[in-house]
Biopython code that builds the backbone (N, CA, C, O; Angstrom):
import numpy as np
from Bio.PDB.StructureBuilder import StructureBuilder

atoms = [
    (1, "MET", "N", (-23.712, -69.043, -38.270)),
    (1, "MET", "CA", (-22.590, -69.914, -37.157)),
    (1, "MET", "C", (-23.478, -70.407, -36.060)),
    (1, "MET", "O", (-24.166, -69.816, -35.229)),
    (2, "GLU", "N", (-23.146, -72.271, -36.428)),
    (2, "GLU", "CA", (-23.866, -73.108, -35.223)),
    (2, "GLU", "C", (-22.664, -73.555, -34.316)),
    (2, "GLU", "O", (-21.616, -74.117, -34.632)),
    (3, "ILE", "N", (-23.041, -73.216, -33.328)),
    (3, "ILE", "CA", (-21.620, -73.734, -32.161)),
    (3, "ILE", "C", (-22.430, -74.920, -31.647)),
    (3, "ILE", "O", (-23.549, -74.837, -31.143)),
    (4, "VAL", "N", (-21.393, -76.553, -31.929)),
    (4, "VAL", "CA", (-21.926, -77.311, -31.074)),
    (4, "VAL", "C", (-20.958, -77.175, -29.555)),
    (4, "VAL", "O", (-19.824, -76.697, -29.583)),
    (5, "LEU", "N", (-21.620, -77.684, -28.244)),
    (5, "LEU", "CA", (-20.549, -77.837, -27.438)),
    (5, "LEU", "C", (-20.594, -78.966, -27.077)),
    (5, "LEU", "O", (-21.548, -79.744, -27.091)),
    (6, "PRO", "N", (-19.252, -79.153, -26.632)),
    (6, "PRO", "CA", (-19.281, -81.103, -25.629)),
    (6, "PRO", "C", (-20.423, -81.292, -25.547)),
    (6, "PRO", "O", (-21.348, -80.803, -26.195)),
    (7, "PRO", "N", (-20.415, -82.504, -24.195)),
    (7, "PRO", "CA", (-22.117, -82.621, -23.714)),
    (7, "PRO", "C", (-21.580, -82.138, -22.366)),
    (7, "PRO", "O", (-22.057, -81.238, -21.675)),
    (8, "GLU", "N", (-20.716, -82.743, -22.161)),
    (8, "GLU", "CA", (-20.072, -81.815, -20.228)),
    (8, "GLU", "C", (-20.688, -80.250, -20.283)),
    (8, "GLU", "O", (-21.446, -79.684, -19.496)),
    (9, "LEU", "N", (-20.038, -79.758, -21.575)),
    (9, "LEU", "CA", (-20.540, -77.975, -21.374)),
    (9, "LEU", "C", (-21.717, -77.610, -21.617)),
    (9, "LEU", "O", (-22.132, -76.530, -21.197)),
    (10, "GLU", "N", (-22.443, -78.411, -22.311)),
    (10, "GLU", "CA", (-24.235, -78.298, -22.888)),
    (10, "GLU", "C", (-24.705, -78.442, -21.241)),
    (10, "GLU", "O", (-25.567, -77.585, -21.046)),
    (11, "ALA", "N", (-24.469, -79.137, -20.130)),
    (11, "ALA", "CA", (-25.373, -79.495, -19.851)),
    (11, "ALA", "C", (-25.365, -78.626, -18.156)),
    (11, "ALA", "O", (-26.280, -78.490, -17.343)),
    (12, "ILE", "N", (-23.368, -77.990, -18.104)),
    (12, "ILE", "CA", (-23.279, -76.935, -17.289)),
    (12, "ILE", "C", (-23.985, -75.990, -18.269)),
    (12, "ILE", "O", (-25.008, -76.327, -17.673)),
    (13, "VAL", "N", (-24.247, -75.473, -18.829)),
    (13, "VAL", "CA", (-25.037, -73.905, -19.939)),
    (13, "VAL", "C", (-26.373, -74.287, -19.439)),
    (13, "VAL", "O", (-27.065, -73.314, -19.139)),
    (14, "GLN", "N", (-27.125, -75.875, -19.208)),
    (14, "GLN", "CA", (-28.056, -75.739, -19.503)),
    (14, "GLN", "C", (-28.492, -75.939, -17.673)),
    (14, "GLN", "O", (-29.468, -75.524, -17.048)),
    (15, "ARG", "N", (-27.736, -76.450, -17.395)),
    (15, "ARG", "CA", (-28.201, -75.815, -15.628)),
    (15, "ARG", "C", (-28.103, -74.970, -15.636)),
    (15, "ARG", "O", (-29.071, -74.543, -15.006)),
    (16, "ARG", "N", (-27.220, -73.759, -16.112)),
    (16, "ARG", "CA", (-27.670, -72.360, -15.445)),
    (16, "ARG", "C", (-29.083, -71.525, -16.171)),
    (16, "ARG", "O", (-29.808, -70.642, -15.711)),
    (17, "VAL", "N", (-29.089, -72.340, -17.674)),
    (17, "VAL", "CA", (-30.600, -71.917, -17.978)),
    (17, "VAL", "C", (-31.623, -72.333, -17.070)),
    (17, "VAL", "O", (-32.514, -71.515, -16.842)),
    (18, "ASP", "N", (-31.679, -73.768, -16.346)),
    (18, "ASP", "CA", (-32.778, -74.097, -15.871)),
    (18, "ASP", "C", (-32.826, -73.840, -13.907)),
    (18, "ASP", "O", (-33.388, -74.352, -12.938)),
    (19, "SER", "N", (-31.751, -72.612, -14.224)),
    (19, "SER", "CA", (-31.760, -72.068, -12.582)),
    (19, "SER", "C", (-32.191, -71.044, -12.593)),
    (19, "SER", "O", (-32.259, -70.442, -11.521)),
    (20, "GLY", "N", (-32.773, -70.269, -14.100)),
    (20, "GLY", "CA", (-33.628, -69.724, -14.156)),
    (20, "GLY", "C", (-32.887, -67.953, -13.886)),
    (20, "GLY", "O", (-33.560, -66.942, -14.086)),
    (21, "LYS", "N", (-31.614, -67.924, -13.475)),
    (21, "LYS", "CA", (-30.463, -66.259, -14.015)),
    (21, "LYS", "C", (-30.139, -65.783, -14.860)),
    (21, "LYS", "O", (-29.698, -64.635, -14.807)),
    (22, "TYR", "N", (-30.237, -66.546, -16.105)),
    (22, "TYR", "CA", (-29.895, -66.601, -17.371)),
    (22, "TYR", "C", (-31.812, -67.273, -17.994)),
    (22, "TYR", "O", (-32.641, -68.084, -17.583)),
    (23, "ALA", "N", (-31.662, -66.191, -19.295)),
    (23, "ALA", "CA", (-32.998, -67.250, -19.759)),
    (23, "ALA", "C", (-33.124, -67.790, -21.311)),
    (23, "ALA", "O", (-34.148, -68.018, -21.955)),
    (24, "SER", "N", (-31.510, -67.940, -21.763)),
    (24, "SER", "CA", (-30.996, -68.875, -22.690)),
    (24, "SER", "C", (-29.309, -68.957, -22.866)),
    (24, "SER", "O", (-28.482, -68.088, -22.587)),
    (25, "ALA", "N", (-29.076, -70.430, -23.475)),
    (25, "ALA", "CA", (-27.709, -70.645, -23.753)),
    (25, "ALA", "C", (-27.176, -69.724, -24.022)),
    (25, "ALA", "O", (-26.025, -69.658, -23.590)),
    (26, "LEU", "N", (-27.615, -68.706, -24.737)),
    (26, "LEU", "CA", (-27.096, -67.672, -25.590)),
    (26, "LEU", "C", (-26.636, -66.774, -24.061)),
    (26, "LEU", "O", (-25.433, -66.814, -23.804)),
    (27, "GLU", "N", (-27.589, -65.946, -23.019)),
    (27, "GLU", "CA", (-26.994, -65.558, -22.728)),
    (27, "GLU", "C", (-25.870, -65.771, -21.199)),
    (27, "GLU", "O", (-25.376, -64.959, -20.416)),
    (28, "VAL", "N", (-25.817, -67.385, -21.322)),
    (28, "VAL", "CA", (-25.023, -68.132, -20.417)),
    (28, "VAL", "C", (-23.464, -67.460, -20.846)),
    (28, "VAL", "O", (-22.560, -66.906, -20.221)),
    (29, "ILE", "N", (-23.712, -67.853, -22.289)),
    (29, "ILE", "CA", (-22.280, -68.252, -23.413)),
    (29, "ILE", "C", (-21.559, -66.330, -23.178)),
    (29, "ILE", "O", (-20.453, -66.026, -22.732)),
    (30, "LYS", "N", (-22.677, -65.378, -23.671)),
    (30, "LYS", "CA", (-22.361, -64.008, -23.637)),
    (30, "LYS", "C", (-21.641, -63.778, -22.001)),
    (30, "LYS", "O", (-20.615, -63.104, -22.086)),
    (31, "ALA", "N", (-21.981, -64.202, -20.558)),
    (31, "ALA", "CA", (-21.415, -63.892, -19.865)),
    (31, "ALA", "C", (-20.478, -65.133, -19.240)),
    (31, "ALA", "O", (-19.858, -64.883, -18.207)),
    (32, "GLY", "N", (-20.392, -66.103, -19.676)),
    (32, "GLY", "CA", (-19.094, -66.178, -20.346)),
    (32, "GLY", "C", (-17.694, -66.048, -20.729)),
    (32, "GLY", "O", (-16.627, -66.337, -20.188)),
    (33, "VAL", "N", (-18.161, -65.333, -22.224)),
    (33, "VAL", "CA", (-17.249, -64.693, -22.726)),
    (33, "VAL", "C", (-16.807, -63.427, -22.017)),
    (33, "VAL", "O", (-15.692, -62.906, -22.001)),
    (34, "LYS", "N", (-17.927, -63.056, -21.438)),
    (34, "LYS", "CA", (-17.543, -61.419, -20.663)),
    (34, "LYS", "C", (-16.063, -62.070, -19.735)),
    (34, "LYS", "O", (-14.949, -62.138, -20.253)),
    (35, "LEU", "N", (-16.321, -62.429, -18.533)),
    (35, "LEU", "CA", (-15.827, -62.893, -17.602)),
    (35, "LEU", "C", (-14.034, -63.696, -18.036)),
    (35, "LEU", "O", (-12.955, -63.834, -17.458)),
    (36, "LEU", "N", (-14.593, -64.016, -19.285)),
    (36, "LEU", "CA", (-13.036, -64.353, -19.637)),
    (36, "LEU", "C", (-11.968, -62.856, -20.630)),
    (36, "LEU", "O", (-10.805, -62.461, -20.717)),
    (37, "GLU", "N", (-13.023, -62.599, -21.048)),
    (37, "GLU", "CA", (-12.165, -60.708, -21.243)),
    (37, "GLU", "C", (-11.899, -60.283, -20.250)),
    (37, "GLU", "O", (-10.771, -59.789, -20.234)),
    (38, "GLN", "N", (-12.787, -60.200, -18.748)),
    (38, "GLN", "CA", (-12.174, -59.666, -17.979)),
    (38, "GLN", "C", (-11.306, -60.655, -17.158)),
    (38, "GLN", "O", (-11.327, -60.101, -16.059)),
    (39, "GLN", "N", (-10.485, -61.880, -16.991)),
    (39, "GLN", "CA", (-10.404, -62.172, -16.750)),
    (39, "GLN", "C", (-8.310, -61.984, -17.641)),
    (39, "GLN", "O", (-7.151, -61.968, -17.227)),
    (40, "GLU", "N", (-8.940, -61.904, -18.780)),
    (40, "GLU", "CA", (-7.612, -61.597, -20.091)),
    (40, "GLU", "C", (-6.798, -59.903, -19.176)),
    (40, "GLU", "O", (-5.707, -59.759, -18.625)),
    (41, "ASP", "N", (-8.015, -58.868, -19.412)),
    (41, "ASP", "CA", (-7.870, -57.518, -19.075)),
    (41, "ASP", "C", (-6.957, -57.575, -17.251)),
    (41, "ASP", "O", (-6.152, -56.659, -17.086)),
    (42, "ILE", "N", (-7.133, -58.671, -15.950)),
    (42, "ILE", "CA", (-6.183, -58.892, -15.308)),
    (42, "ILE", "C", (-5.041, -59.090, -15.633)),
    (42, "ILE", "O", (-4.314, -58.097, -15.577)),
    (43, "TYR", "N", (-4.450, -60.316, -16.065)),
    (43, "TYR", "CA", (-3.294, -61.357, -16.293)),
    (43, "TYR", "C", (-2.787, -59.861, -16.714)),
    (43, "TYR", "O", (-2.033, -59.340, -15.892)),
    (44, "GLN", "N", (-3.102, -59.084, -17.905)),
    (44, "GLN", "CA", (-2.412, -58.875, -18.672)),
    (44, "GLN", "C", (-1.839, -57.204, -17.770)),
    (44, "GLN", "O", (-0.754, -56.708, -18.076)),
    (45, "GLY", "N", (-2.590, -56.664, -16.890)),
    (45, "GLY", "CA", (-2.265, -55.909, -15.721)),
    (45, "GLY", "C", (-1.161, -56.229, -14.919)),
    (45, "GLY", "O", (-0.057, -55.687, -14.858)),
    (46, "ARG", "N", (-1.749, -57.456, -14.144)),
    (46, "ARG", "CA", (-0.790, -58.446, -13.750)),
    (46, "ARG", "C", (0.862, -58.280, -13.796)),
    (46, "ARG", "O", (1.714, -57.875, -13.006)),
    (47, "LEU", "N", (0.852, -58.961, -15.525)),
    (47, "LEU", "CA", (1.879, -59.176, -16.144)),
    (47, "LEU", "C", (2.636, -57.890, -16.265)),
    (47, "LEU", "O", (3.722, -57.742, -15.705)),
    (48, "LEU", "N", (2.001, -56.845, -17.080)),
    (48, "LEU", "CA", (2.505, -55.111, -16.504)),
    (48, "LEU", "C", (2.733, -55.105, -15.442)),
    (48, "LEU", "O", (3.483, -54.132, -15.366)),
    (49, "GLU", "N", (2.633, -55.537, -14.371)),
    (49, "GLU", "CA", (3.175, -55.051, -12.921)),
    (49, "GLU", "C", (4.092, -56.131, -12.275)),
    (49, "GLU", "O", (4.791, -55.992, -11.271)),
    (50, "LEU", "N", (3.927, -57.369, -13.151)),
    (50, "LEU", "CA", (5.119, -58.158, -13.114)),
    (50, "LEU", "C", (6.311, -57.580, -13.557)),
    (50, "LEU", "O", (7.391, -57.954, -13.102)),
    (51, "GLN", "N", (6.223, -56.762, -14.344)),
    (51, "GLN", "CA", (7.436, -56.745, -15.881)),
    (51, "GLN", "C", (8.001, -55.690, -14.745)),
    (51, "GLN", "O", (8.741, -55.987, -13.807)),
    (52, "GLN", "N", (7.492, -54.433, -15.043)),
    (52, "GLN", "CA", (8.515, -53.318, -13.632)),
    (52, "GLN", "C", (8.656, -54.064, -12.460)),
    (52, "GLN", "O", (9.585, -54.816, -12.756)),
    (53, "GLU", "N", (8.364, -54.300, -11.454)),
    (53, "GLU", "CA", (9.045, -55.338, -10.763)),
    (53, "GLU", "C", (10.285, -56.245, -10.763)),
    (53, "GLU", "O", (11.173, -56.637, -10.007)),
    (54, "ALA", "N", (9.863, -56.357, -12.002)),
    (54, "ALA", "CA", (11.732, -57.556, -12.731)),
    (54, "ALA", "C", (11.950, -56.299, -12.610)),
    (54, "ALA", "O", (12.249, -56.254, -11.417)),
    (55, "ARG", "N", (12.027, -55.078, -13.045)),
    (55, "ARG", "CA", (12.907, -54.156, -14.174)),
    (55, "ARG", "C", (13.638, -53.700, -12.761)),
    (55, "ARG", "O", (14.842, -53.560, -12.541)),
    (56, "ILE", "N", (12.420, -53.502, -11.807)),
    (56, "ILE", "CA", (13.129, -52.427, -10.356)),
    (56, "ILE", "C", (13.816, -53.673, -9.806)),
    (56, "ILE", "O", (14.658, -53.328, -8.978)),
    (57, "GLY", "N", (13.778, -54.646, -9.923)),
    (57, "GLY", "CA", (14.607, -56.203, -9.462)),
    (57, "GLY", "C", (16.001, -55.917, -9.852)),
    (57, "GLY", "O", (17.003, -55.880, -9.139)),
    (58, "TRP", "N", (15.860, -55.702, -11.254)),
    (58, "TRP", "CA", (17.128, -55.911, -12.140)),
    (58, "TRP", "C", (18.077, -54.814, -11.745)),
    (58, "TRP", "O", (19.263, -55.069, -11.533)),
    (59, "GLU", "N", (17.651, -53.760, -11.654)),
    (59, "GLU", "CA", (18.102, -52.148, -11.601)),
    (59, "GLU", "C", (18.808, -52.172, -10.226)),
    (59, "GLU", "O", (19.894, -51.622, -10.037)),
    (60, "ALA", "N", (17.972, -52.990, -9.076)),
    (60, "ALA", "CA", (18.501, -53.365, -7.786)),
    (60, "ALA", "C", (19.960, -54.062, -7.703)),
    (60, "ALA", "O", (20.993, -53.855, -7.067)),
    (61, "SER", "N", (19.560, -54.906, -8.580)),
    (61, "SER", "CA", (20.927, -55.391, -8.678)),
    (61, "SER", "C", (22.314, -55.355, -8.790)),
    (61, "SER", "O", (23.279, -55.843, -8.201)),
    (62, "LEU", "N", (21.984, -54.204, -10.268)),
    (62, "LEU", "CA", (22.983, -53.999, -10.882)),
    (62, "LEU", "C", (23.833, -52.569, -9.466)),
    (62, "LEU", "O", (24.927, -52.006, -9.481)),
    (63, "GLN", "N", (23.029, -52.513, -8.783)),
    (63, "GLN", "CA", (23.691, -51.333, -7.827)),
    (63, "GLN", "C", (24.348, -52.148, -6.589)),
    (63, "GLN", "O", (25.166, -51.684, -5.794)),
    (64, "GLY", "N", (23.777, -53.562, -6.595)),
    (64, "GLY", "CA", (24.308, -53.794, -5.743)),
    (64, "GLY", "C", (23.260, -53.815, -4.070)),
    (64, "GLY", "O", (23.541, -53.638, -2.885)),
    (65, "LYS", "N", (22.429, -54.025, -4.576)),
    (65, "LYS", "CA", (21.281, -53.777, -3.744)),
    (65, "LYS", "C", (20.362, -54.701, -3.002)),
    (65, "LYS", "O", (19.412, -54.302, -2.328)),
    (66, "VAL", "N", (20.686, -55.916, -3.158)),
    (66, "VAL", "CA", (19.988, -57.152, -3.436)),
    (66, "VAL", "C", (20.649, -57.956, -2.303)),
    (66, "VAL", "O", (21.846, -57.786, -2.068)),
    (67, "VAL", "N", (19.698, -59.075, -1.390)),
    (67, "VAL", "CA", (20.034, -60.068, -0.314)),
    (67, "VAL", "C", (19.774, -61.160, -0.773)),
    (67, "VAL", "O", (18.702, -61.269, -1.368)),
    (68, "ASP", "N", (20.439, -62.041, -0.684)),
    (68, "ASP", "CA", (20.960, -63.528, -0.857)),
    (68, "ASP", "C", (18.889, -63.967, -0.303)),
    (68, "ASP", "O", (18.161, -63.261, 0.394)),
    (69, "GLY", "N", (18.533, -65.390, -0.994)),
    (69, "GLY", "CA", (16.970, -65.716, -0.737)),
    (69, "GLY", "C", (17.020, -66.233, 0.555)),
    (69, "GLY", "O", (15.965, -66.396, 1.168)),
    (70, "SER", "N", (18.007, -66.492, 1.020)),
    (70, "SER", "CA", (17.912, -66.927, 2.639)),
    (70, "SER", "C", (17.738, -65.693, 4.059)),
    (70, "SER", "O", (17.357, -65.984, 5.193)),
    (71, "THR", "N", (18.124, -64.378, 3.588)),
    (71, "THR", "CA", (18.065, -63.411, 4.398)),
    (71, "THR", "C", (16.628, -62.664, 3.226)),
    (71, "THR", "O", (15.722, -61.881, 3.512)),
    (72, "ALA", "N", (16.784, -62.959, 2.646)),
    (72, "ALA", "CA", (15.284, -62.363, 2.847)),
    (72, "ALA", "C", (14.383, -62.559, 3.059)),
    (72, "ALA", "O", (13.567, -61.660, 3.260)),
    (73, "MET", "N", (13.991, -64.216, 3.136)),
    (73, "MET", "CA", (13.142, -65.088, 3.500)),
    (73, "MET", "C", (12.859, -64.789, 5.115)),
    (73, "MET", "O", (11.732, -64.679, 5.596)),
    (74, "ALA", "N", (14.083, -64.682, 5.841)),
    (74, "ALA", "CA", (14.194, -64.381, 7.443)),
    (74, "ALA", "C", (13.836, -62.924, 7.535)),
    (74, "ALA", "O", (13.547, -62.422, 8.621)),
    (75, "GLN", "N", (13.849, -62.300, 6.520)),
    (75, "GLN", "CA", (13.248, -60.855, 6.270)),
    (75, "GLN", "C", (11.685, -60.120, 6.605)),
    (75, "GLN", "O", (11.343, -59.137, 7.261)),
    (76, "ILE", "N", (11.038, -61.033, 5.881)),
    (76, "ILE", "CA", (10.229, -61.896, 5.523)),
    (76, "ILE", "C", (9.234, -61.790, 6.626)),
    (76, "ILE", "O", (8.456, -60.928, 7.036)),
    (77, "ARG", "N", (9.615, -63.182, 6.988)),
    (77, "ARG", "CA", (9.379, -63.748, 7.963)),
    (77, "ARG", "C", (8.893, -63.233, 9.234)),
    (77, "ARG", "O", (7.839, -63.403, 9.846)),
    (78, "ASP", "N", (10.536, -62.176, 9.598)),
    (78, "ASP", "CA", (10.407, -61.061, 10.625)),
    (78, "ASP", "C", (9.377, -60.155, 10.956)),
    (78, "ASP", "O", (8.792, -59.758, 11.964)),
    (79, "LYS", "N", (9.368, -59.911, 9.306)),
    (79, "LYS", "CA", (7.434, -58.784, 9.047)),
    (79, "LYS", "C", (6.725, -59.047, 9.385)),
    (79, "LYS", "O", (5.948, -58.302, 9.982)),
    (80, "LEU", "N", (6.432, -61.202, 9.075)),
    (80, "LEU", "CA", (5.296, -61.265, 8.969)),
    (80, "LEU", "C", (4.855, -61.309, 10.524)),
    (80, "LEU", "O", (3.793, -60.986, 11.057)),
    (81, "ARG", "N", (6.186, -61.880, 11.116)),
    (81, "ARG", "CA", (5.796, -61.753, 12.621)),
    (81, "ARG", "C", (5.101, -60.383, 13.323)),
    (81, "ARG", "O", (4.004, -59.868, 13.542)),
    (82, "SER", "N", (6.649, -60.159, 13.529)),
    (82, "SER", "CA", (5.952, -58.199, 14.179)),
    (82, "SER", "C", (4.299, -57.928, 13.649)),
    (82, "SER", "O", (3.356, -58.068, 14.427)),
    (83, "ARG", "N", (4.144, -57.566, 12.363)),
    (83, "ARG", "CA", (2.503, -57.598, 11.841)),
    (83, "ARG", "C", (2.179, -58.145, 12.369)),
    (83, "ARG", "O", (1.706, -57.548, 13.336)),
    (84, "HIS", "N", (2.009, -59.718, 12.467)),
    (84, "HIS", "CA", (0.953, -60.311, 13.280)),
    (84, "HIS", "C", (0.835, -60.483, 15.002)),
    (84, "HIS", "O", (0.062, -61.109, 15.727)),
    (85, "GLY", "N", (1.711, -59.823, 15.190)),
    (85, "GLY", "CA", (2.291, -60.286, 16.875)),
    (85, "GLY", "C", (2.512, -60.966, 17.170)),
    (85, "GLY", "O", (2.274, -61.066, 18.373)),
    (86, "VAL", "N", (3.305, -62.401, 16.394)),
    (86, "VAL", "CA", (3.683, -63.525, 16.973)),
    (86, "VAL", "C", (5.014, -63.524, 17.144)),
    (86, "VAL", "O", (5.666, -63.272, 16.131)),
    (87, "THR", "N", (5.669, -63.755, 18.245)),
    (87, "THR", "CA", (6.868, -64.339, 18.952)),
    (87, "THR", "C", (6.895, -65.395, 19.098)),
    (87, "THR", "O", (6.046, -66.162, 19.553)),
    (88, "GLU", "N", (8.490, -65.658, 18.498)),
    (88, "GLU", "CA", (9.974, -67.203, 18.718)),
    (88, "GLU", "C", (9.077, -67.540, 20.217)),
    (88, "GLU", "O", (8.702, -66.592, 20.906)),
    (89, "GLU", "N", (8.808, -68.868, 20.597)),
    (89, "GLU", "CA", (9.539, -68.909, 21.709)),
    (89, "GLU", "C", (10.517, -70.021, 21.863)),
    (89, "GLU", "O", (11.212, -70.096, 22.876)),
]
sb = StructureBuilder()
sb.init_structure("model")
sb.init_model(0)
sb.init_chain("A")
sb.init_seg("    ")
for serial, (resi, resn, name, xyz) in enumerate(atoms, 1):
    if name == "N":
        sb.init_residue(resn, " ", resi, " ")
    sb.init_atom(name, np.array(xyz, "f"), 0.0, 1.0, " ", f" {name:<3s}", serial, name[0])
structure = sb.get_structure()
């Protein structure tokens, strides 16, 4: 199989090889694919976390344990101020 890269990608790969960090274009591409796989794993993990958080929020809303957006933002700001020792003037 032959892969033809657009000139801009070919230039990036060549710069990496020229830097001496990689011995060949194939090593650069393998490193890129490995990073892509790691990124997808991270996104998949984060997606599962967000789905769990959404379920928790949904259950809380069904139980009436929610506050409106402006109240929530005020609570968040208060926590940040107290955490960082900021006082209002």
